[in-house]
ZADO-635527 format. One record per residue (C-alpha): x, z, y; residue number from 0. Coordinates in steps of 0.001 Angstrom, whole numbers, m for minus. Layout:
% ZADO-635527
> u, w, v, seq
> X, Z, Y, NUM
...
This chain:
% ZADO-635527
> u, w, v, seq
> 86206, 126125, 126226, 0
> 88267, 124231, 123500, 1
> 88471, 120640, 123904, 2
> 87144, 118267, 121364, 3
> 88900, 117586, 118014, 4
> 89013, 114178, 117575, 5
> 89343, 112636, 114152, 6
> 87264, 109694, 114761, 7
> 90370, 107287, 114298, 8
> 94653, 107597, 114441, 9
> 94126, 104963, 117244, 10
> 92798, 107455, 119800, 11
> 96207, 109539, 120221, 12
> 97884, 109169, 123980, 13
> 101570, 108225, 124439, 14
> 104078, 111453, 124278, 15
> 105656, 112658, 127599, 16
> 108683, 111300, 125980, 17
> 107020, 107519, 125189, 18
> 105743, 107095, 128366, 19
> 109343, 108365, 129652, 20
> 110743, 105403, 127269, 21
> 108087, 102864, 129012, 22
> 108861, 103703, 132523, 23
> 112217, 103286, 131596, 24
> 112055, 99970, 129558, 25
> 114158, 97015, 130811, 26
> 111661, 93663, 130655, 27
> 111591, 90018, 131317, 28
> 108960, 87411, 130840, 29
> 108296, 87383, 126814, 30
> 106292, 84243, 127566, 31
> 110018, 82762, 127878, 32
> 111424, 84536, 125413, 33
> 113190, 86579, 128470, 34
> 112199, 90206, 127953, 35
> 115289, 92414, 126468, 36
> 112584, 94776, 124653, 37
> 110620, 92653, 123069, 38
> 113459, 90786, 121038, 39
> 114924, 94065, 120458, 40
> 111462, 95225, 119088, 41
> 111087, 91765, 117223, 42
> 114459, 92042, 115641, 43
> 114403, 95534, 114728, 44
> 110803, 95245, 112752, 45
> 112236, 92429, 110858, 46
> 115239, 93822, 109578, 47
> 112946, 97191, 108983, 48
> 111137, 95107, 106499, 49
> 113689, 93064, 105270, 50
> 112298, 89684, 107278, 51
> 114262, 86915, 108974, 52
> 111728, 87493, 112015, 53
> 108999, 88952, 113850, 54
> 106263, 88588, 116449, 55
> 105045, 91133, 119102, 56
> 101117, 90816, 119345, 57
> 98870, 92727, 121388, 58
> 96431, 94021, 117779, 59
> 96503, 94158, 114550, 60
> 93062, 91574, 114330, 61
> 95392, 88928, 116522, 62
> 98751, 89637, 114170, 63
> 96395, 89146, 111231, 64
> 94904, 85822, 112408, 65
> 98367, 84514, 113507, 66
> 98607, 85198, 110218, 67
> 96189, 83896, 108252, 68
> 96242, 80523, 110194, 69
> 99985, 80058, 109857, 70
> 99761, 80237, 106244, 71
> 96597, 78019, 105928, 72
> 94864, 74610, 107659, 73
> 91685, 74204, 108301, 74
> 89517, 73933, 105056, 75
> 91952, 76261, 103016, 76
> 91238, 79199, 101365, 77
> 92284, 83158, 101284, 78
> 91611, 85488, 98543, 79
> 90498, 88951, 99909, 80
> 89172, 91898, 99300, 81
> 85432, 92266, 100003, 82
> 85975, 95203, 101837, 83
> 89360, 94526, 103839, 84
> 90131, 94768, 107141, 85
> 91014, 90721, 107515, 86
> 87332, 89934, 105729, 87
> 85020, 92727, 107121, 88
> 85820, 94189, 110804, 89
> 87917, 91398, 112316, 90
> 85298, 89199, 113775, 91
> 85434, 86622, 110854, 92
> 88065, 85367, 112899, 93
> 89820, 83107, 110094, 94
> 86294, 80960, 109768, 95
> 85458, 81028, 113474, 96
> 88540, 80284, 114834, 97
> 90621, 78739, 111825, 98
> 88637, 77003, 109666, 99
> 89942, 79326, 107283, 100
> 87420, 79922, 104315, 101
> 87349, 83352, 102876, 102
> 86920, 84384, 98732, 103
> 85771, 87874, 99135, 104
> 86159, 89678, 95914, 105
> 85771, 93173, 94323, 106
> 87687, 96051, 95582, 107
> 88509, 98413, 92678, 108
> 88484, 101895, 93811, 109
> 92253, 102210, 94431, 110
> 91870, 99266, 96982, 111
> 93484, 96694, 94329, 112
> 91491, 93612, 93282, 113
> 91531, 92918, 89838, 114
> 94506, 90474, 88329, 115
> 91642, 88609, 86459, 116
> 89483, 88207, 89223, 117
> 92093, 86989, 91541, 118
> 92968, 84377, 88964, 119
> 88973, 83010, 88030, 120
> 89079, 82749, 91777, 121
> 91606, 80312, 92211, 122
> 89971, 76908, 92883, 123
> 91202, 73685, 90654, 124
> 93233, 70724, 93184, 125
> 89590, 68883, 93339, 126
> 88306, 67696, 96365, 127
> 85262, 69440, 95823, 128
> 86975, 73039, 96219, 129
> 88817, 74324, 99428, 130
> 92543, 74427, 98621, 131
> 93276, 78186, 97813, 132
> 96051, 79209, 99646, 133
> 96666, 82797, 100039, 134
> 95864, 85825, 98923, 135
> 95847, 88942, 101643, 136
> 96045, 92577, 100134, 137
> 95876, 95576, 102875, 138
> 98220, 98884, 101754, 139
> 97100, 101870, 103336, 140
> 93854, 100653, 101956, 141
> 90784, 103417, 103507, 142
> 93632, 105855, 103203, 143
> 94577, 105051, 99842, 144
> 97859, 103830, 98641, 145
> 98060, 100570, 96478, 146
> 100032, 101338, 93310, 147
> 103537, 99610, 93693, 148
> 103213, 98061, 90106, 149
> 100044, 96515, 91127, 150
> 101844, 95134, 94073, 151
> 104208, 93490, 92041, 152
> 101943, 92034, 89532, 153
> 99627, 90638, 92025, 154
> 101871, 88937, 94458, 155
> 103847, 87566, 90994, 156
> 100628, 86411, 89576, 157
> 99802, 84567, 93289, 158
> 103286, 83068, 93653, 159
> 102789, 81263, 89690, 160
> 99718, 79901, 91249, 161
> 101337, 78267, 94275, 162
> 99917, 81199, 96512, 163
> 100918, 83009, 99724, 164
> 101210, 86228, 100123, 165
> 100231, 88605, 103386, 166
> 99801, 92092, 103517, 167
> 97481, 93595, 106191, 168
> 100124, 96551, 106504, 169
> 98117, 98294, 109730, 170
> 99439, 102035, 108270, 171
> 102170, 100251, 105878, 172
> 104575, 103379, 107052, 173
> 101321, 105849, 105863, 174
> 101630, 104320, 102679, 175
> 105326, 104402, 102833, 176
> 105650, 108232, 103875, 177
> 103236, 109223, 100736, 178
> 104940, 106695, 98637, 179
> 108200, 107772, 99056, 180
> 109294, 104596, 98893, 181
> 111221, 102335, 101927, 182
> 108553, 100486, 104204, 183
> 111117, 97674, 102739, 184
> 110030, 97838, 99313, 185
> 106311, 97659, 99457, 186
> 106654, 94674, 102410, 187
> 109692, 92455, 100435, 188
> 107033, 91744, 97652, 189
> 104816, 89744, 100883, 190
> 105451, 86272, 102694, 191
> 104039, 87933, 105528, 192
> 103508, 91668, 106966, 193
> 101603, 92909, 109962, 194
> 102131, 96255, 110778, 195
> 100347, 98252, 113695, 196
> 102627, 100257, 116005, 197
> 99115, 102107, 117611, 198
> 97351, 103634, 114355, 199
> 99874, 106609, 112988, 200
> 102694, 106070, 115068, 201
> 101059, 106643, 118075, 202
> 102106, 103689, 120465, 203
> 99043, 102815, 122598, 204
> 99315, 99024, 122487, 205
> 100743, 96531, 119886, 206
> 101381, 95482, 116466, 207
> 103745, 92518, 115449, 208
> 103712, 89833, 112617, 209
> 106683, 89500, 110597, 210
> 108076, 86646, 107888, 211
> 109912, 83825, 107607, 212
> 111739, 82270, 110698, 213
> 109456, 78993, 110732, 214
> 106606, 80606, 109358, 215
> 107189, 82982, 112689, 216
> 107413, 80087, 114704, 217
> 104293, 78742, 113251, 218
> 102189, 82166, 114559, 219
> 104533, 81900, 117681, 220
> 101995, 79117, 118834, 221
> 98501, 79980, 117523, 222
> 99521, 83550, 119337, 223
> 99586, 81202, 122551, 224
> 96595, 79391, 121201, 225
> 94610, 82417, 120906, 226
> 95288, 84437, 124565, 227
> 98431, 86796, 123352, 228
> 101041, 85748, 125005, 229
> 102472, 88604, 127218, 230
> 104784, 88492, 130239, 231
> 106750, 91641, 131118, 232
> 105589, 93267, 127785, 233
> 108852, 95223, 127156, 234
> 106927, 98057, 128519, 235
> 104463, 98070, 125639, 236
> 107425, 97336, 123054, 237
> 109308, 100463, 124630, 238
> 106641, 102444, 123141, 239
> 106443, 100862, 119612, 240
> 110705, 101566, 119755, 241
> 110321, 104805, 120525, 242
> 107672, 105395, 117452, 243
> 109719, 103872, 114881, 244
> 112413, 106133, 116028, 245
> 110759, 109373, 116587, 246
> 106780, 109023, 114714, 247
> 108031, 107421, 111417, 248
> 108906, 110745, 109442, 249
> 106225, 112744, 111069, 250
> 103236, 110818, 109425, 251
> 104455, 113763, 106533, 252
> 102504, 116307, 108765, 253
> 99365, 113744, 109479, 254
> 99139, 113686, 105523, 255
> 99446, 117624, 104796, 256
> 96623, 117787, 107523, 257
> 94377, 115498, 105719, 258
> 94940, 117393, 102360, 259
> 94416, 121019, 104458, 260
> 90907, 119852, 105663, 261
> 89794, 118715, 102246, 262
> 90942, 121563, 100945, 263
> 88958, 123543, 103591, 264
> 85701, 121766, 102405, 265
> 85792, 122631, 99169, 266
> 82893, 124046, 97705, 267
> 80232, 123280, 99990, 268
> 76592, 122847, 98379, 269
> 75783, 118878, 99232, 270
> 79342, 117949, 99971, 271
> 82082, 115710, 98257, 272
> 85252, 115554, 99033, 273
> 87443, 112912, 97935, 274
> 91089, 113850, 97887, 275
> 93208, 112159, 100029, 276
> 96570, 109866, 99861, 277
> 97635, 109889, 103326, 278
> 95950, 110793, 106366, 279
> 92035, 109721, 106153, 280
> 89400, 111971, 104334, 281
> 86417, 110620, 103086, 282
> 82871, 113681, 102846, 283
> 80366, 112358, 101181, 284
> 77035, 113965, 101854, 285
> 73852, 114646, 100092, 286
> 70883, 112912, 101979, 287
> 69130, 116127, 103420, 288
> 72499, 116673, 105304, 289
> 72908, 113333, 106283, 290
> 70877, 112929, 109287, 291
> 72242, 113680, 112687, 292
> 75419, 115388, 111173, 293
> 77921, 113236, 113616, 294
> 76088, 114069, 116811, 295
> 76082, 117703, 115699, 296
> 79726, 118156, 114876, 297
> 79666, 116171, 118074, 298
> 78205, 119430, 120103, 299
> 80327, 121504, 118073, 300
> 83426, 120159, 119386, 301
> 84594, 117843, 116121, 302
> 84840, 113893, 116692, 303
> 84174, 112036, 113765, 304
> 82437, 108262, 112358, 305
> 79846, 108010, 109627, 306
> 76681, 108769, 108409, 307
> 76046, 109491, 104825, 308
> 79834, 109534, 104325, 309
> 81914, 110737, 106576, 310
> 85583, 109937, 107618, 311
> 88249, 111860, 109121, 312
> 91494, 110728, 110509, 313
> 94325, 112743, 111201, 314
> 97240, 111975, 113711, 315
> 100139, 112654, 116193, 316
> 97480, 114550, 118534, 317
> 95824, 117033, 115710, 318
> 97827, 119766, 115260, 319
> 97129, 122405, 112307, 320
> 95570, 124863, 114622, 321
> 93059, 122162, 115492, 322
> 92299, 121835, 111459, 323
> 91442, 125306, 111010, 324
> 89058, 124875, 114149, 325
> 87664, 121746, 112030, 326
> 87079, 123648, 108856, 327
> 85530, 126273, 110126, 328
> 83211, 124340, 112742, 329
> 82557, 121730, 109259, 330
> 81793, 124937, 107164, 331
> 79205, 126316, 109670, 332
> 77590, 122667, 110485, 333
> 78255, 120329, 106916, 334
């Protein structure tokens, strides 16, 4: 029997044999003391790659965003964020709970942007009645969609003109770069800080990085310790991330092609609406009569996904073109 095709997320990948070899050979030290040479090499590499002064290696993307938000904002400050953004909706409310930072959620437009007029209208006056608006946080990719570069330039320029700092949740920044044909540095340069994940499309087992100015990263380093993110011989994990940067960035184009092939294979099914993917995430909307039990039916037939009325399929390193062909057959039979 064929193993299931796991399209739930690009976080389900297993380290490749070459990545495991790099991890096994990693030179390590105590990173809390700043002594791990592989962590230090990764931090220098990702900072240079994204055009920033410094970087901080952390266990998770949630912690990377939290350290970034808390390094930008003080207790009682406010950050502007999309209503459906990961930092607001999917990270346990950490900025509010742990940082006493007030989120001001704003509607996301269909392309993941926040309307400039909504941003401008949400910035509070300097008045003791209001939380101080301190930060604009954007996300790229957002639901697999690539934020338009012209929008990024306009939104960050607006924020700067109003005295706000800017943060990018770039968990899938390299997907955005590959899909748009722009260097990751060109996207990142408009933001004061960027969080990037190694354990999604890049295929590492653990880890994210926060990049920004030297003083900003020093503040974030203190916060990482406070929230329990200090790791010891973490070079074993940093080696996987370095391997991913060397070998798994350009190949993201294969994942994007697989998502497009999956979308094309589902065209024409009654009661099924397919949103053309821009990167490696495909959304499929179902008519109400098709929705009950669909995820369980697909699982039983060998395809794993998430959702209910809207299904999400994510292509990744461990999904081949043959898997996509098999998934299309299963989906056309069971949707």
